[in-house]
C-alpha positions as CSV (number, residue, x, y, z in Angstrom):
1,X,227.7,147.6,44.3
2,X,227.3,143.9,43.7
3,X,225.1,143.0,46.8
4,X,222.6,145.4,45.7
5,X,222.5,143.9,42.1
6,X,222.2,140.4,43.8
7,X,219.3,141.9,46.0
8,X,217.5,143.2,43.3
9,X,217.8,139.7,41.4
10,X,216.7,137.7,44.4
11,X,213.6,140.4,44.9
12,X,212.9,140.0,41.3
13,X,212.8,136.2,41.6
14,X,210.6,136.4,44.5
15,X,208.2,138.7,42.7
16,X,207.9,136.3,40.0
17,X,207.5,133.2,42.0
18,X,204.8,134.7,44.3
19,X,203.1,135.4,40.8
20,X,203.6,131.8,39.5
21,X,201.8,130.8,42.9
22,X,198.8,133.2,42.3
23,X,198.5,132.0,38.8
24,X,198.5,128.4,39.8
25,X,196.0,129.0,42.7
26,X,193.7,130.4,40.4
27,X,194.0,127.7,37.7
28,X,193.6,125.2,40.5
29,X,190.6,126.7,41.9
30,X,188.6,128.7,39.1
31,X,187.6,126.5,35.8
32,X,188.1,128.4,32.5
33,X,184.7,128.8,32.1
34,X,182.0,128.2,35.0
35,X,178.5,126.8,35.0
36,X,175.6,129.5,34.5
37,X,175.1,131.3,37.7
38,X,172.3,133.5,39.1
39,X,173.4,137.0,38.6
40,X,172.5,137.4,42.1
41,X,175.9,136.0,43.1
42,X,177.6,139.5,42.1
43,X,175.5,140.7,45.4
44,X,178.1,138.6,47.6
45,X,181.1,140.3,46.1
46,X,180.2,143.6,46.6
47,X,178.2,143.2,49.9
48,X,178.0,146.9,51.7
49,X,179.2,148.7,48.5
50,X,176.4,151.0,47.6
51,X,177.4,152.2,44.1
52,X,178.1,148.5,43.1
53,X,174.9,147.3,44.8
54,X,172.5,149.8,42.9
55,X,174.4,149.1,39.5
56,X,173.8,145.3,40.3
57,X,170.2,145.9,40.9
58,X,169.9,147.7,37.5
59,X,171.7,145.0,35.7
60,X,169.4,142.5,37.3
61,X,166.5,143.9,35.2
62,X,167.9,142.9,32.0
63,X,169.9,140.0,32.8
64,X,169.2,136.7,34.5
65,X,172.4,134.7,34.6
66,X,176.0,135.0,34.6
67,X,179.0,132.8,33.2
68,X,182.0,133.5,35.1
69,X,185.5,133.0,32.9
70,X,189.0,132.3,34.4
71,X,190.7,135.9,34.8
72,X,194.2,135.1,33.4
73,X,194.0,138.0,30.6
74,X,192.2,135.9,28.0
75,X,188.9,136.3,29.5
76,X,187.9,138.4,26.5
77,X,188.5,136.1,23.8
78,X,187.4,133.1,26.0
79,X,184.0,134.7,27.1
80,X,183.6,135.7,23.5
81,X,184.1,132.5,21.5
82,X,181.8,130.4,24.3
83,X,178.9,133.0,23.9
84,X,179.2,133.1,20.3
85,X,179.2,129.4,19.6
86,X,176.6,128.8,22.3
87,X,174.2,131.8,20.3
88,X,175.3,129.4,17.1
89,X,174.3,126.4,18.5
90,X,170.5,127.1,18.3
91,X,170.6,129.3,15.0
92,X,171.7,127.1,12.0
93,X,171.8,129.4,9.0
94,X,174.3,131.8,11.3
95,X,176.1,128.8,12.4
96,X,176.7,127.8,8.6
97,X,177.8,131.2,7.7
98,X,180.4,131.1,10.4
99,X,181.4,127.7,9.9
100,X,182.6,129.0,6.3
101,X,183.8,132.3,7.1
102,X,186.0,129.9,9.4
103,X,187.1,127.6,7.1
104,X,188.3,130.4,4.6
105,X,190.2,132.6,7.4
106,X,193.1,130.8,7.3
107,X,193.9,131.5,3.6
108,X,193.0,135.2,4.5
109,X,195.5,135.2,7.1
110,X,198.1,133.6,4.9
111,X,197.3,136.3,2.0
112,X,197.7,138.9,4.8
113,X,201.3,137.3,5.3
114,X,200.9,134.9,8.4
115,X,203.2,132.0,7.6
116,X,200.9,129.0,7.0
117,X,202.9,126.5,9.3
118,X,201.9,129.0,12.4
119,X,198.6,128.9,11.2
120,X,197.9,125.3,10.3
121,X,197.4,123.7,13.8
122,X,195.4,126.4,15.3
123,X,193.2,126.7,12.5
124,X,192.6,122.9,12.4
125,X,191.9,122.6,15.8
126,X,189.4,125.7,15.9
127,X,187.5,123.9,12.8
128,X,187.3,120.7,14.9
129,X,185.8,122.8,18.0
130,X,183.3,124.3,15.5
131,X,182.3,120.8,14.0
132,X,182.0,119.5,17.4
133,X,179.1,122.1,18.3
134,X,177.4,121.7,15.2
135,X,173.4,122.4,16.0
136,X,173.0,119.1,13.4
137,X,174.9,117.0,15.6
138,X,173.1,114.1,16.8
139,X,171.6,114.4,20.4
140,X,169.8,117.6,20.3
141,X,170.9,121.1,21.7
142,X,171.4,120.1,25.2
143,X,174.0,117.3,24.2
144,X,175.8,120.1,21.9
145,X,175.8,122.6,24.8
146,X,177.3,120.1,27.1
147,X,179.8,119.4,24.4
148,X,180.9,123.0,24.4
149,X,181.1,123.4,28.2
150,X,183.5,120.4,28.1
151,X,185.7,121.8,25.1
152,X,185.9,125.0,26.7
153,X,187.2,123.5,29.9
154,X,189.8,121.4,28.3
155,X,193.1,123.9,28.4
156,X,194.4,122.7,25.3
157,X,191.2,123.1,22.8
158,X,190.3,126.4,24.9
159,X,193.7,127.8,24.8
160,X,193.8,127.0,20.9
161,X,190.5,128.7,20.0
162,X,191.8,131.9,21.8
163,X,195.0,131.7,20.1
164,X,193.3,131.7,16.7
165,X,190.7,134.2,17.5
166,X,194.0,136.7,18.8
167,X,195.5,136.0,15.1
168,X,192.1,136.7,13.6
169,X,192.1,139.9,15.5
170,X,195.5,140.9,14.2
171,X,194.8,139.9,10.9
172,X,192.1,142.6,10.9
173,X,194.2,145.3,12.5
174,X,196.9,144.5,9.6
175,X,194.2,144.6,7.0
176,X,193.0,148.1,8.2
177,X,195.7,149.5,9.7
178,X,195.0,153.1,8.8
179,X,191.5,152.9,10.5
180,X,193.0,151.0,13.7
181,X,196.2,153.2,14.1
182,X,193.7,156.2,15.4
183,X,192.7,153.7,18.2
184,X,196.2,153.0,19.7
185,X,197.6,155.3,22.6
186,X,201.2,155.9,22.6
187,X,204.0,155.6,20.0
188,X,203.2,152.0,19.1
189,X,202.9,151.3,15.3
190,X,200.0,148.8,14.3
191,X,202.5,146.3,13.9
192,X,204.2,146.4,17.5
193,X,200.8,146.6,18.6
194,X,199.5,143.4,17.1
195,X,202.9,141.4,18.0
196,X,202.9,142.7,21.5
197,X,199.5,143.3,22.6
198,X,197.4,141.1,20.7
199,X,199.0,138.1,19.3
200,X,200.7,137.3,23.0
201,X,198.2,135.0,25.5
202,X,197.5,136.3,28.5
203,X,197.4,139.9,27.3
204,X,194.1,142.0,28.6
205,X,191.8,143.3,25.7
206,X,190.9,146.5,25.2
207,X,188.2,148.4,22.8
208,X,190.4,148.0,19.9
209,X,190.6,144.3,20.2
210,X,186.7,144.1,20.5
211,X,186.1,146.1,17.5
212,X,188.3,144.3,15.3
213,X,187.2,140.8,16.2
214,X,183.6,141.9,15.9
215,X,184.6,143.1,12.7
216,X,186.2,140.3,11.2
217,X,183.7,137.9,12.1
218,X,180.3,139.7,11.6
219,X,179.4,139.5,15.3
220,X,178.0,141.9,17.2
221,X,178.7,142.2,21.2
222,X,177.2,144.3,24.0
223,X,179.5,144.8,27.1
224,X,177.9,146.3,29.9
225,X,180.4,148.3,32.4
226,X,180.4,147.7,35.8
227,X,182.3,150.2,37.3
228,X,182.1,152.9,39.9
229,X,181.0,155.8,37.0
230,X,178.5,158.2,38.1
231,X,174.8,157.2,38.4
232,X,173.0,153.9,39.5
233,X,172.7,152.4,36.1
234,X,175.1,150.4,34.2
235,X,176.4,151.8,31.0
236,X,176.1,149.7,27.7
237,X,178.2,150.2,24.7
238,X,177.7,147.9,21.3
239,X,180.4,146.8,19.2
240,X,180.6,147.7,16.1
241,X,178.3,150.6,17.0
242,X,174.7,150.0,15.3
243,X,174.9,146.0,15.4
244,X,172.5,143.7,16.8
245,X,174.4,142.0,19.8
246,X,174.6,138.5,19.6
247,X,177.0,138.3,22.6
248,X,176.5,139.8,26.0
249,X,179.3,140.2,28.2
250,X,179.9,142.1,31.7
251,X,183.0,144.0,32.1
252,X,184.4,145.1,35.5
253,X,188.2,146.7,35.4
254,X,190.8,144.3,33.9
255,X,187.9,141.2,33.5
256,X,185.0,140.1,31.3
257,X,182.1,137.4,32.1
258,X,179.5,136.1,29.8
259,X,175.9,137.6,30.7
260,X,172.4,136.1,29.8
261,X,169.5,138.6,29.1
262,X,166.1,138.1,30.6
């Protein structure tokens, strides 16, 4: 019996080691956020796959570029933050509104019961990032865009932004618990879901995360779903429904990247 337990333990250790090696390879070879790439780069990934080829053709009538994010479980939050800040760089009044909302967000989370000392560093870094990509910064839009790209490929800054957006999402779920409880599958309470599926890093995002974050920040997102669903067209979904999208993302099973409309 002891040898079985030992074998199980060794197997578990091997699996964990392999997982770490895979994660290290991804982090060594894949930037947190890539340069803008032509959408046609998707062709090479699905070469010979008729269903995906037809859908990429459909997608190319609406979008010209894609920007990849690292597939680490944080891709939705990272893609959302990068794309929204990129939009705000060229929209000064929307930027000022968002900056005010971000500034006040910490106090709102404290009122919801989040410990101030937990939020302090994350909020401070979040605000620093927002200030560094202000449309009013010297050097013009292209310089600010370069700064945004640099920030999001520095792990410390990039991950702190993701953590803070996860906390904002968790706060919105708590604030409107009765509404969001309807979206949770299984026997999770809102509190369990927040602590296990929203706040921890590397946890993948679903519709409930998207709706809560978009609602909390007043930002519309359009997600294009590239999958094996019926028909030769890609289905789009706007979050929250009826809002004008400012952020465009592509979803392939388990992963989000950024899109750029024609």
